[in-house]
C-alpha positions as CSV (number, residue, x, y, z in Angstrom):
1,M,52.2,214.1,102.5
2,R,53.1,217.7,102.1
3,G,50.7,218.0,99.0
4,L,47.8,216.8,101.0
5,G,47.4,219.9,103.3
6,L,46.2,220.2,106.8
7,D,42.7,218.9,105.9
8,G,44.1,215.9,104.2
9,V,46.4,215.1,107.0
10,T,43.6,215.2,109.5
11,E,41.4,212.9,107.3
12,W,44.2,210.6,106.8
13,I,44.9,210.5,110.7
14,D,41.1,210.0,111.3
15,G,40.9,207.1,108.7
16,A,44.0,205.5,110.2
17,G,42.7,205.7,113.7
18,W,39.4,204.1,112.7
19,A,41.2,201.5,110.9
20,L,43.4,200.8,113.9
21,I,40.3,200.7,116.3
22,I,38.6,198.2,113.8
23,G,41.7,196.2,113.6
24,V,42.1,196.0,117.3
25,V,38.4,195.0,117.8
26,A,38.7,192.5,115.0
27,A,41.9,191.0,116.7
28,L,40.1,190.9,120.1
29,L,37.0,189.2,118.7
30,A,39.2,186.7,116.9
31,L,41.1,186.0,120.1
32,V,37.8,185.5,122.0
33,A,36.3,183.3,119.3
34,S,39.4,181.1,119.3
35,R,39.4,180.8,123.1
36,T,35.8,180.0,123.2
37,V,36.2,177.3,120.4
38,Q,39.1,175.8,122.3
39,W,37.2,175.8,125.6
40,G,34.1,174.2,123.9
41,S,36.1,171.6,122.2
42,R,37.9,170.6,125.5
43,E,34.7,170.6,127.3
44,H,32.9,168.6,124.5
45,R,35.9,166.1,124.6
46,H,35.6,165.6,128.4
47,H,31.9,165.2,128.1
48,L,32.4,162.4,125.4
49,E,35.0,160.8,127.5
50,H,32.7,160.8,130.5
51,L,29.9,159.5,128.3
52,T,31.8,156.5,127.0
53,E,33.6,155.7,130.2
54,V,31.0,156.1,132.8
55,E,27.5,156.5,131.4
56,F,27.6,154.0,128.5
57,A,29.4,151.6,130.7
58,E,26.5,151.8,133.2
59,L,24.3,150.5,130.2
60,F,26.8,147.7,129.7
61,L,27.9,149.2,126.5
62,F,31.7,149.3,126.5
63,L,33.1,151.7,123.9
64,D,36.7,152.7,123.1
65,P,36.9,156.4,124.1
66,V,39.8,157.2,121.7
67,R,37.9,155.7,118.7
68,F,34.6,157.3,119.7
69,L,36.2,160.7,119.9
70,Q,37.8,160.1,116.4
71,W,34.4,159.0,114.8
72,N,32.8,162.1,116.4
73,L,35.5,164.4,115.3
74,M,35.3,163.1,111.7
75,A,31.5,163.5,111.6
76,A,31.7,167.0,113.1
77,L,34.2,167.9,110.4
78,A,32.9,166.1,107.3
79,L,29.1,166.3,107.6
80,P,28.9,170.2,108.1
81,L,31.4,170.7,105.2
82,I,29.4,168.5,102.8
83,T,26.3,170.5,104.0
84,L,28.0,173.7,103.5
85,I,29.0,172.8,99.9
86,W,25.5,171.4,98.9
87,I,23.0,173.5,100.9
88,G,24.5,176.6,102.7
89,A,26.0,177.9,106.0
90,Q,22.8,177.8,108.0
91,A,22.1,174.1,107.2
92,A,25.8,173.4,108.0
93,A,25.5,175.0,111.5
94,L,22.3,173.1,112.0
95,V,24.1,169.8,111.1
96,L,27.0,170.7,113.3
97,L,24.7,171.2,116.3
98,V,23.0,167.8,115.7
99,V,26.4,166.1,115.5
100,I,27.4,167.5,118.8
101,V,24.1,166.7,120.8
102,T,23.6,163.3,119.1
103,P,25.8,161.2,121.5
104,T,23.9,162.5,124.5
105,L,20.5,161.9,122.8
106,V,21.4,158.4,121.9
107,Y,22.5,157.7,125.5
108,R,19.2,159.1,126.9
109,W,17.3,157.0,124.5
110,L,19.1,153.8,125.3
111,R,18.8,154.5,129.0
112,H,15.1,155.2,128.7
113,R,14.7,151.9,126.7
114,R,16.7,149.9,129.2
115,R,14.6,151.3,132.1
116,R,11.4,150.3,130.3
117,A,12.8,146.8,129.8
118,L,13.8,146.6,133.4
119,E,10.5,147.5,134.9
120,P,8.6,144.3,134.2
121,Q,11.8,142.2,134.9
122,L,12.1,143.3,138.4
123,A,8.7,141.5,139.3
124,E,9.9,138.3,137.5
125,A,13.2,138.5,139.3
126,A,11.5,138.9,142.7
127,S,9.3,135.9,141.9
128,A,12.2,133.7,140.9
129,M,14.2,134.7,144.0
130,A,11.2,133.9,146.2
131,S,10.8,130.5,144.5
132,S,14.6,129.7,145.1
133,L,14.4,130.7,148.7
134,R,11.3,128.5,149.2
135,S,13.3,125.6,147.6
136,G,16.0,125.9,150.3
137,L,18.6,128.2,148.7
138,A,20.4,131.0,150.4
139,F,19.9,134.5,149.1
140,G,23.2,134.6,147.2
141,Q,22.3,131.3,145.5
142,A,18.9,132.9,144.7
143,L,20.7,135.8,143.0
144,E,22.8,133.3,141.0
145,Q,19.7,131.6,139.8
146,V,18.3,135.1,138.5
147,V,21.5,135.7,136.8
148,K,21.4,132.3,135.1
149,H,17.8,132.1,134.0
150,Q,16.6,135.7,133.6
151,P,17.2,137.7,130.5
152,A,19.1,140.9,130.2
153,P,19.3,143.6,131.4
154,I,18.3,142.3,134.9
155,S,20.7,139.4,134.7
156,Q,23.4,141.8,133.9
157,E,22.6,144.1,136.9
158,F,22.4,141.3,139.4
159,A,25.6,139.7,138.0
160,L,27.3,142.9,138.8
161,V,25.9,142.9,142.2
162,L,27.3,139.3,142.8
163,R,30.7,140.4,141.2
164,E,31.0,143.4,143.8
165,Q,30.1,141.1,146.5
166,R,32.9,138.7,145.7
167,L,35.2,141.4,145.6
168,G,34.4,142.4,149.1
169,V,31.6,144.9,148.9
170,P,28.8,144.3,151.4
171,L,25.7,142.9,149.9
172,D,23.6,145.9,151.1
173,K,25.9,148.5,149.4
174,A,26.1,146.3,146.3
175,L,22.2,146.5,146.1
176,Q,22.0,150.1,146.8
177,G,24.5,150.6,143.9
178,F,22.1,148.7,141.7
179,A,19.2,150.8,142.7
180,A,21.2,154.1,142.1
181,R,22.5,152.9,138.8
182,V,18.9,151.7,137.6
183,D,17.3,154.8,139.1
184,L,13.7,153.3,139.3
185,P,11.1,153.6,142.0
186,D,10.5,149.8,141.9
187,A,14.3,148.9,142.1
188,R,14.6,151.2,145.2
189,M,11.5,149.5,146.7
190,L,13.0,146.0,146.0
191,V,16.3,147.0,147.8
192,T,14.3,148.4,150.7
193,T,12.2,145.3,151.0
194,L,15.2,143.0,150.8
195,A,17.0,145.0,153.3
196,I,14.1,145.1,155.9
197,A,13.3,141.4,155.4
198,R,16.9,140.3,155.8
199,E,17.3,142.6,158.9
200,L,14.2,141.4,160.6
201,G,14.7,137.7,159.5
202,G,12.4,135.3,158.0
203,G,9.5,136.1,155.7
204,L,11.8,137.1,152.7
205,A,10.1,134.9,150.2
206,E,6.7,136.3,151.2
207,A,7.9,139.9,151.0
208,L,9.4,139.2,147.6
209,E,6.1,137.7,146.4
210,R,4.0,140.6,147.8
211,Y,6.5,143.0,145.9
212,A,6.0,141.1,142.7
213,R,2.3,141.2,142.9
214,M,2.2,144.9,143.7
215,V,4.5,145.7,140.8
216,R,2.6,143.5,138.3
217,R,-0.7,145.3,139.3
218,R,0.8,148.6,138.9
219,L,2.4,147.8,135.4
220,A,-1.1,146.4,134.2
221,L,-2.9,149.7,135.4
222,E,-0.2,151.7,133.6
223,N,-0.6,149.8,130.4
224,R,-4.3,150.3,130.6
225,I,-3.9,153.9,131.1
226,R,-1.5,154.2,128.3
227,A,-3.8,152.5,126.0
228,L,-6.8,154.8,127.0
229,T,-4.7,157.9,126.5
230,A,-3.0,156.9,123.3
231,Q,-5.8,158.6,121.3
232,G,-5.3,161.9,123.0
233,K,-1.6,161.6,122.5
234,L,-2.0,161.0,118.8
235,Q,-4.4,163.9,118.6
236,G,-1.7,166.1,120.1
237,W,0.9,165.0,117.6
238,I,-1.5,165.6,114.9
239,M,-2.5,169.0,116.0
240,G,1.2,169.9,116.5
241,A,2.2,168.8,113.1
242,L,-0.9,170.4,111.4
243,P,0.6,174.1,111.3
244,I,4.0,172.9,110.1
245,G,2.5,170.8,107.3
246,L,0.2,173.7,106.3
247,A,3.2,176.1,106.3
248,V,5.0,173.6,103.9
249,I,2.1,173.5,101.5
250,L,1.6,177.3,101.5
251,W,5.3,177.8,100.8
252,W,5.1,175.3,97.9
253,L,2.0,177.1,96.5
254,N,3.1,180.7,97.1
255,P,6.7,181.0,98.0
256,S,6.8,184.8,97.3
257,E,4.3,185.5,100.1
258,M,5.6,182.9,102.5
259,N,9.2,184.3,102.2
260,Q,8.1,187.4,104.1
261,L,8.0,185.3,107.3
262,V,11.8,184.8,107.2
263,E,12.7,188.1,105.5
264,S,10.9,190.8,107.7
265,P,10.9,191.4,111.5
266,A,7.0,191.0,111.5
267,G,7.5,187.6,110.1
268,W,10.0,186.6,112.7
269,A,7.7,187.8,115.5
270,V,4.8,185.7,113.8
271,I,7.1,182.6,113.9
272,A,8.2,183.2,117.4
273,V,4.4,183.6,118.6
274,L,3.6,180.3,116.7
275,V,6.4,178.5,118.3
276,V,5.4,179.6,121.8
277,L,1.8,178.7,121.1
278,E,2.7,175.3,119.8
279,W,4.9,174.6,122.8
280,V,2.1,175.8,125.2
281,G,-0.4,173.6,123.4
282,F,1.9,170.7,123.6
283,L,2.4,171.0,127.3
284,L,-1.3,171.3,128.0
285,I,-2.1,168.2,126.0
286,R,0.7,166.2,127.7
287,R,-0.6,167.4,131.2
288,I,-4.2,166.3,130.4
289,V,-3.3,162.8,129.1
290,Q,-0.6,162.3,131.8
291,I,-1.9,160.2,134.7
292,R,0.4,159.1,137.4
293,V,-0.1,155.9,139.3
């Protein structure tokens, strides 16, 4: 230390100070990152538990929460690690993101598919209840006939309504729970029709028949509109995929030139503008071909 001189001591102190500052900042960043990871993992675990215990149960898919968490954790550890070894860090981060959001996307897809299956079944169930009421059965017995003879998922929903009624829940509240669980305008209209007809007395079978005819006409009109707008939707998908396909072909033909898109700020700006334009075009085409009934 004595041989260093005053200038050497000053440089050493400055270097030690900067090293100390860098070390403190790195420690703080590591602490924040660890806390963020712990908070994110805890929130993700709570989300998966709610997904399996509540949301999937509403779709009559009963999963073991512990086993579901174990499988998700294994996928979140194994798949990004394999991708990191074979491809790289960026692809591993993308795979991790896909693993995290996949359960929610699967739930939304299953829920959408269940709702699409329920729409035509509501009219059939209303017609079946109207026929049972005309034959002299009570409303509860008409619901039992729907449960016995109609396919899933409408039979599952009305079976739950009957089970709740047997446990002491009023029928009106059980039907309102069915409408909230299904979350379809036609289901809410069916519950409202049943409530009004049962409150006023009489004419329940006729009200159900009118409801069934109205729903069938609306579904037929929606199917016709969907068929007429299918070409426009297909054109939208083709126009959206065309720039991506062209970029892949150009990358294969001239990779040195195309690498500038991902290696320079100007290329990043071009990609950002293209993504925004693609999204705006997608929304415009969807707005054009979307017709509400």
